C-alpha positions in Angstrom: -0.1 0.1 -0.1 1.4 3.5 -1.0 2.3 5.1 2.2 3.4 8.2 0.5 -0.3 8.9 -0.6 -1.7 12.1 0.8 -5.1 13.5 0.7 -6.4 16.9 0.8 -6.7 18.4 4.3 -9.4 21.0 4.2 -12.5 21.0 1.9 -14.2 24.2 1.6 -18.0 23.7 1.2 -21.1 25.4 0.2 -23.1 24.6 3.2 -25.9 27.1 4.0 -25.1 27.2 7.7 -23.8 31.1 8.1 -26.5 33.2 9.4 -24.9 36.5 8.3 -24.4 35.8 4.7 -26.4 34.7 1.7 -24.2 33.4 -1.0 -25.7 33.2 -4.5 -24.4 30.7 -7.1 -22.4 33.4 -8.9 -20.8 34.4 -5.9 -19.5 30.8 -5.3 -17.2 31.2 -7.9 -15.4 34.0 -6.0 -15.8 31.9 -3.0 -13.9 29.1 -4.5 -11.0 31.3 -5.4 -11.1 32.8 -1.8 -11.1 29.2 -0.3 -7.8 28.6 -1.7 -6.1 32.1 -1.7 -7.6 33.5 1.6 -8.3 30.4 3.9 -5.7 28.1 2.6 -8.0 25.4 1.8 -6.7 22.7 -0.7 -10.1 21.3 -1.7 -13.4 23.0 -2.8 -17.0 21.1 -3.1 -19.1 22.6 -5.7 -22.6 21.4 -4.6 -25.4 20.1 -6.6 -27.1 18.3 -4.0 -30.5 19.8 -3.2 -29.2 23.0 -5.0 -29.9 24.8 -7.9 -26.2 25.1 -8.8 -25.6 26.0 -12.6 -23.9 22.9 -14.2 -21.2 25.4 -15.6 -20.1 26.1 -12.4 -17.5 23.5 -12.4 -15.8 24.9 -15.5 -16.0 28.5 -14.1 -14.2 27.7 -10.9 -11.5 25.6 -12.6 -10.9 28.5 -15.2 -10.7 31.1 -12.5 -8.1 29.2 -10.5 -6.2 28.6 -13.6 -6.3 32.2 -15.1 -6.0 34.0 -11.7 -3.9 32.0 -9.4 -0.8 30.0 -9.3 -2.5 26.9 -8.3 -3.2 24.1 -10.8 -6.6 22.4 -10.2 -5.9 18.7 -9.8 -2.4 19.1 -8.6 -2.1 21.9 -5.9 -5.9 22.2 -5.1 -8.8 19.6 -5.8 -12.1 20.6 -7.1 -14.6 17.7 -5.9 -18.4 18.4 -6.8 -21.1 16.8 -4.9 -23.5 15.3 -7.4 -27.1 14.5 -6.8 -28.1 11.3 -5.7 -30.0 9.3 -8.8 -32.1 7.5 -6.1 -33.2 10.6 -3.9 -33.1 13.2 -6.5 -33.0 12.1 -10.2 -30.5 10.4 -12.6 -30.9 13.1 -15.1 -29.5 15.9 -12.9 -26.6 13.4 -11.7 -25.5 12.8 -15.4 -25.7 16.5 -16.1 -23.2 17.2 -13.2 -21.2 14.4 -14.6 -21.3 15.8 -18.0 -20.2 19.2 -16.5 -17.2 17.5 -14.7 -16.0 16.4 -18.5 -16.4 19.9 -19.7 -14.3 21.3 -16.8 -11.6 18.6 -17.4 -11.7 19.5 -21.0 -11.4 23.2 -20.6 -8.3 22.7 -18.4 -6.5 20.2 -20.6 -4.8 22.6 -22.7 -3.3 24.4 -19.5 -2.0 21.2 -17.4 -1.6 17.6 -17.9 -3.1 17.1 -14.5 -6.8 16.3 -14.7 -8.7 19.2 -13.0 -11.4 17.0 -11.5 -10.8 13.4 -10.5 -13.4 12.8 -8.0 -17.2 13.3 -7.2 -19.1 13.0 -3.9 -22.2 10.8 -4.1 -24.8 11.9 -1.3 -27.2 9.8 0.9 -25.3 6.5 -0.1 -27.6 3.6 0.9 -26.3 0.9 -1.3 -23.3 -0.3 -2.9 -25.2 -0.6 -6.3 -25.5 3.0 -6.2 -22.0 3.7 -6.1 -21.0 1.0 -8.8 -23.8 2.3 -11.1 -22.7 6.1 -10.7 -19.0 4.8 -11.4 -20.2 3.1 -14.6 -21.9 6.1 -15.8 -18.8 8.2 -15.2 -16.9 5.9 -17.1 -19.4 6.1 -19.9 -19.4 9.8 -20.0 -15.4 9.5 -20.1 -15.9 7.7 -23.2 -18.2 9.9 -24.8 -15.7 12.6 -24.1 -13.1 10.6 -25.9 -15.4 10.1 -29.0 -16.8 13.7 -29.1 -13.6 15.7 -28.5 -10.8 13.2 -28.8 -10.1 13.8 -25.3 -8.7 11.3 -22.8 -10.2 11.5 -19.2 -9.7 9.3 -16.4 -13.2 8.4 -15.1 -13.3 10.6 -12.0 -13.8 8.2 -8.9 -17.0 8.3 -6.8 -16.7 9.1 -3.2 -19.6 7.5 -1.2 -20.9 10.0 1.5 -22.5 8.0 4.3 -25.0 10.2 6.2 -27.1 7.9 8.6 -26.1 5.7 11.6 -26.6 2.4 10.1 -24.6 3.2 7.1 -21.6 4.6 9.5 -21.7 1.3 11.3 -21.7 -0.4 8.3 -18.9 1.7 6.6 -16.2 -0.9 6.6 -18.5 -3.5 4.5 -19.8 -0.7 2.1 -16.4 0.5 1.3 -14.8 -3.0 0.9 -17.8 -4.3 -1.1 -17.8 -0.9 -3.3 -14.0 -1.5 -4.0 -14.5 -5.2 -4.9 -17.7 -4.3 -7.1 -15.9 -1.7 -9.0 -13.0 -4.3 -9.5 -15.3 -7.2 -10.5 -17.7 -5.1 -12.6 -15.8 -2.1 -14.1 -12.3 -3.9 -13.9 -11.0 -0.9 -11.9 -8.1 -1.0 -9.3 -7.9 1.3 -6.6 -4.7 2.4 -5.0 -6.4 4.9 -2.7 -10.1 5.4 -2.1 -11.8 8.1 -0.1 -15.2 7.7 1.9 -17.1 10.8 3.2 -18.7 10.5 6.8 -21.5 13.0 7.7 -22.2 14.2 11.1 -25.2 16.4 10.6 -27.8 14.0 9.0 -26.9 11.1 11.3 -27.6 13.6 14.2 -30.9 14.5 12.8 -32.2 11.0 12.9 -30.3 9.5 15.8 -29.2 12.4 18.0 -26.0 14.0 18.8 -24.4 11.4 20.9 -25.4 8.3 18.7 -24.1 10.3 15.6 -20.7 11.1 17.2 -20.2 7.6 18.4 -21.0 6.2 14.8 -18.5 8.4 13.3 -15.9 7.2 15.4 -17.0 3.8 15.0 -16.8 4.3 11.1 -13.3 5.8 11.5 -11.9 2.9 13.5 -13.4 0.2 11.3 -12.2 1.8 8.0 -8.7 2.0 9.3 -9.0 -1.5 10.2 -10.0 -2.2 6.5 -7.1 -0.4 5.3 -4.7 -2.8 7.1 -6.7 -5.8 5.5 -6.7 -4.7 1.6 -4.0 -3.0 -0.5 -5.7 0.3 -0.7 -5.1 3.5 1.2 -8.4 4.7 2.6 -8.8 8.5 3.0 -11.7 9.6 5.4 -13.5 13.0 4.8 -15.3 14.3 7.9 -18.4 16.4 7.1 -19.3 18.8 10.2 -20.5 22.3 10.8 -19.7 24.6 13.8 -22.4 23.7 16.3 -21.8 20.8 18.3 -25.0 18.9 16.8 -23.3 19.1 13.4 -19.6 18.5 14.4 -18.5 21.3 16.6 -15.8 22.3 14.1 -14.6 25.6 15.6 -11.3 27.1 16.5 -12.4 27.3 20.2 -13.1 23.4 20.1 -10.0 22.4 18.1 -8.2 20.4 20.6 -11.5 18.5 21.5 -12.2 17.9 17.9 -8.8 16.7 16.5 -8.6 14.2 19.6 -12.2 12.9 19.1 -12.0 12.2 15.5 -8.3 11.1 15.2 -7.7 9.3 12.0 -9.7 11.6 9.7 -7.7 12.8 6.8 -9.8 15.8 5.2 -12.2 18.1 7.3 -14.9 20.4 5.9 -14.9 24.0 6.5 -18.4 25.2 6.0 -19.9 28.8 5.7 -20.8 29.4 9.2 -17.3 29.2 10.4 -15.9 31.2 7.6 -18.5 33.9 7.7 -19.9 33.9 11.4 -16.9 33.5 13.6 -14.2 36.0 14.4 -12.1 37.2 11.4 -9.0 34.9 11.1 -10.5 32.0 13.0 -11.2 29.9 9.9 -7.6 30.4 8.6 -6.2 29.4 12.0 -8.2 26.3 12.0 -7.2 25.4 8.5 -3.5 25.7 9.7 -4.3 23.5 12.7 -6.0 21.0 10.5 -3.1 20.6 8.2 -1.0 19.6 11.2 -3.3 17.5 13.1 -5.2 15.5 10.4 -4.3 12.0 9.4 -3.1 11.3 13.0 -3.3 7.7 14.4 -6.6 6.7 14.9 -8.3 5.3 18.1 -9.1 1.6 16.9 -11.7 -0.1 18.8 -11.4 -3.8 20.0 -14.2 -6.0 19.0 -15.7 -6.1 22.6 -15.5 -2.4 22.4 -17.2 -2.2 19.1 -20.4 -4.6 20.3 -20.6 -2.3 23.5 -20.6 0.8 21.3 -23.5 -0.5 19.2 -25.5 -1.2 22.1 -24.7 2.4 23.5 -25.6 3.9 20.0 -28.8 2.0 20.0 -29.9 3.3 23.4 -29.0 7.0 22.6 -31.0 6.7 19.2 -34.0 5.1 21.0 -34.0 7.8 23.7 -33.8 10.6 21.1 -36.5 9.2 18.6 -38.7 8.6 21.4 -38.9 12.3 22.3 -38.8 13.3 18.7 -42.1 11.8 17.5 -44.2 14.9 18.5 -42.2 17.9 17.4 -42.0 17.8 13.6 -44.7 20.3 12.7 -43.5 22.9 15.0 -39.6 22.3 13.9 -40.9 22.7 10.2 -42.8 25.8 11.0 -40.0 27.6 12.9 -37.4 26.5 10.2 -39.5 28.2 7.5 -38.6 31.6 9.3 -34.8 31.0 9.3 -33.0 32.7 6.3 -32.1 30.6 3.0 -28.5 31.2 2.7 -28.0 29.3 -0.5 -30.2 28.5 -3.6 -31.9 25.4 -2.7 -34.4 23.0 -4.0 -37.7 22.8 -2.4 -38.0 19.7 -0.2 -41.0 18.2 -2.1 -42.3 17.8 -5.6 -40.6 16.6 -8.8 -37.6 18.6 -8.5 -37.6 18.5 -4.8 -35.4 16.8 -2.2 -36.0 15.4 1.2 -34.4 12.6 3.5 -36.0 9.4 4.5 -35.6 7.8 7.8 -33.0 5.2 7.9 -33.6 1.3 8.0 -32.5 0.5 11.5 -32.0 -3.3 10.8 -28.3 -3.2 10.6 -28.2 -1.9 14.1 -31.1 -3.6 15.8 -29.7 -7.2 14.6 -26.6 -6.5 16.4 -28.1 -5.2 19.6 -28.9 -7.1 22.8 -32.7 -8.2 22.7 -34.1 -5.7 25.0 -32.3 -2.8 23.7 -33.3 -3.9 20.3 -36.9 -4.1 21.2 -36.6 -0.6 22.8 -35.1 0.8 19.7 -37.5 -0.7 17.4 -40.5 0.7 19.5 -39.1 4.1 19.6 -38.4 4.6 15.8 -41.0 6.5 14.0 -43.4 4.3 11.9 -43.0 7.0 8.9 -40.9 9.5 8.0 -41.3 12.8 10.1 -40.7 15.2 7.0 -38.2 17.2 9.0 -36.4 20.0 7.8 -32.6 19.6 6.5 -30.0 19.3 9.3 -28.9 22.9 9.3 -32.4 24.4 9.7 -33.5 21.6 12.1 -30.6 22.5 14.5 -31.1 26.3 14.0 -35.0 25.8 14.8 -34.3 24.1 18.0 -31.5 26.7 19.2 -34.0 29.4 18.2 -36.6 28.4 20.8 -34.1 27.8 23.5 -33.8 24.1 23.3 -30.4 22.9 21.8 -31.0 19.5 20.2 -27.7 18.1 21.8 -29.6 17.8 24.9 -32.5 15.8 23.4 -32.6 12.3 24.9 -29.0 12.6 26.1 -29.4 12.4 30.0 -31.9 9.7 29.9 -29.8 7.6 27.6 -26.8 7.9 29.8 -29.0 6.6 32.8 -30.1 3.7 30.6 -26.5 2.8 29.6 -25.7 2.5 33.2 -28.6 0.5 34.0 -28.7 -1.8 30.9 -25.1 -2.2 30.2 -23.3 -1.4 33.5 -21.5 1.5 35.3 -18.2 0.6 33.8 -19.6 0.9 30.2 -21.1 4.3 31.2 -17.7 5.3 32.5 -16.0 4.1 29.3 -18.5 6.2 27.3 -17.7 9.5 29.2 -14.0 9.0 29.5 -13.0 7.0 26.2 -15.7 6.7 23.7 -17.0 10.5 23.9 -14.7 12.4 26.4 -15.6 15.9 25.0 -19.6 15.3 25.7 -19.4 17.6 28.5 -18.0 20.4 26.6 -20.5 19.9 23.9 -23.3 20.0 26.4 -22.0 23.1 28.3 -22.2 25.0 24.8 -25.7 23.8 24.6 -26.6 24.8 28.2 -25.3 28.2 27.4 -28.4 28.6 24.9 -31.0 26.8 27.0 -34.1 28.4 28.3 -36.8 25.9 29.2 -39.5 28.4 30.0 -39.3 29.6 26.4 -39.2 26.3 24.8 -42.3 25.2 26.7 -44.3 27.9 24.9 -43.5 26.2 21.7 -43.2 22.4 22.2 -45.6 19.7 23.5 -45.9 19.0 27.2 -45.0 15.3 26.6 -41.8 16.4 24.7 -40.8 18.7 27.5 -41.3 16.3 30.3 -38.7 13.9 28.4 -36.3 17.0 28.1 -36.7 17.8 31.8 -35.7 14.4 32.8 -32.5 14.9 30.4 -31.6 18.3 31.7 -31.9 17.1 35.6 -29.6 14.1 34.8 -27.1 16.1 32.8 -26.8 19.0 35.4 -26.1 16.4 38.0 -23.7 14.4 36.2 -21.6 17.2 34.6 -22.4 19.9 36.9 -23.5 22.1 34.0 -24.2 25.8 34.3 -27.5 26.4 33.3 -27.5 30.1 32.7 -28.7 31.2 29.4 -26.4 33.7 27.6 -28.2 37.2 28.9 -28.5 38.7 25.4 -29.6 35.3 23.8 -32.2 35.0 26.7 -33.6 38.5 25.9 -34.3 37.8 22.3 -35.8 34.3 23.1 -38.3 36.1 25.4 -39.2 38.4 22.3 -40.3 35.6 20.3 -44.1 35.4 19.8 -45.3 31.9 19.8 -48.4 32.7 17.8 -46.3 34.0 14.7 -44.0 30.8 14.8 -46.4 28.0 15.6 -47.8 25.8 12.7 -51.5 26.4 13.5 -51.0 30.4 12.7 -53.4 32.1 10.4 -50.9 33.1 7.7 -53.3 35.7 6.2 -53.6 37.6 9.4 -50.2 38.1 10.5 -48.7 41.5 11.4 -46.0 42.4 9.1 -44.2 44.5 11.8 -44.4 41.4 14.1 -43.1 39.1 11.4 -40.1 41.6 10.8 -39.4 41.7 14.4 -39.4 37.9 14.7 -37.1 37.2 11.8 -34.8 40.1 13.3 -34.5 38.2 16.7 -33.9 35.0 14.9 -31.2 36.6 12.8 -29.5 38.0 16.0 -29.7 34.9 17.9 -28.0 33.2 15.0 -25.2 35.9 15.2 -24.7 35.3 18.9 -24.2 31.5 18.6 -22.2 32.1 15.3 -24.0 29.9 13.1 -27.6 29.6 11.5 -27.7 25.9 12.6 
């Protein structure tokens, strides 16, 4: 295996988690330029997943870098688009993005022998067949480019993005079987292979702690795989600045790089670039380049078994609480600003996410934990907003989602698996949990949250808070400026049963202003 293989360290992305800056698709060309020249990123991800990104954006970015910088795409800096999923969006859009990659490579060919774009991210990966099919289509388009333009292009490799807890726990098998499938069906060989693990959406469906533990489980097993095959595995970690979405901030850098040892590439999302102090993003990029690709914390077989049961317990508690809140959270999220040009969540051109299939987890759990998980999972999709607005909506009513189910789940771990397992959870598996929770408690106001959320939900969360406060000695004093803004929010405007035709425009403006200012205080939309 090539020990000299290196992966890009910091991938600048188009995630719409900045509260202070709306970025149009045209501005994203300059954003890519600044990612390299200002922030020091060595990778940029044009994003077509759930976005109205123009297909020619790839060639525009490549051309701008070639014409206006000394950086050669494909050698000094990497452009790695995220294509739509053929299953969850539509195949036509996926193929159009692949064609745009061929156009960008053709355009760059006269300037450099290095292929400008050599990889694409495939979102919401739920099966090996999706990746093999996408790789086949990319191969077909490469052949078409050769036929039509007498242009040789190595088919860009497809990077699976795994975004749910069952997938993360199965990341080793997904990766191994994808590599094998591409070898068998496409006669392809891999000296290196990248895989993208997502923090946000796994948290959306299973809660913060289960998501964190699942990402760490995936990192461990992917490094395990690397020792078993002749392929270097590069792990991309996708996370935002709030703890629920990864806690990727300068202030939390020490915790982050220790928690996620073994990651090779880190995403630098919009919230950190535009909402945090000037210079913070650049400093974090420098730290990342030094800290990433460190030796991972590899789990033993016994630890992996224990971790799966712990993850199931946290997922059960989180989902048990979440069943009653979807309408409220959807309504509040509609008031949060749209900071990128997104597709709608529904309709023929829309985009939404389904609840994960928990079978891969439940089959590995102890019988009582399995029953609890199966009983707590929603029987149908909750149709929640995307992770950024979901997170922002909860923060905006004084209940950070990191808290939901966490206290009761810790108590359940102690009761069902044992005190030593609980101790390992807090000291080995997730040592910075207390830091994440203290951040969340700084924006917690139960009196405000109770105006918006059902009593049954608030009862669950009150139990969580009591347990967490006692266990971690957390300070439950809400940020004073944030608290004032929370108390200004009119439930009648934000709740889903409002009469939209009778709304006072001045009150609507006041509400949006308060939501915006709260985002500025927590330094992220969501």
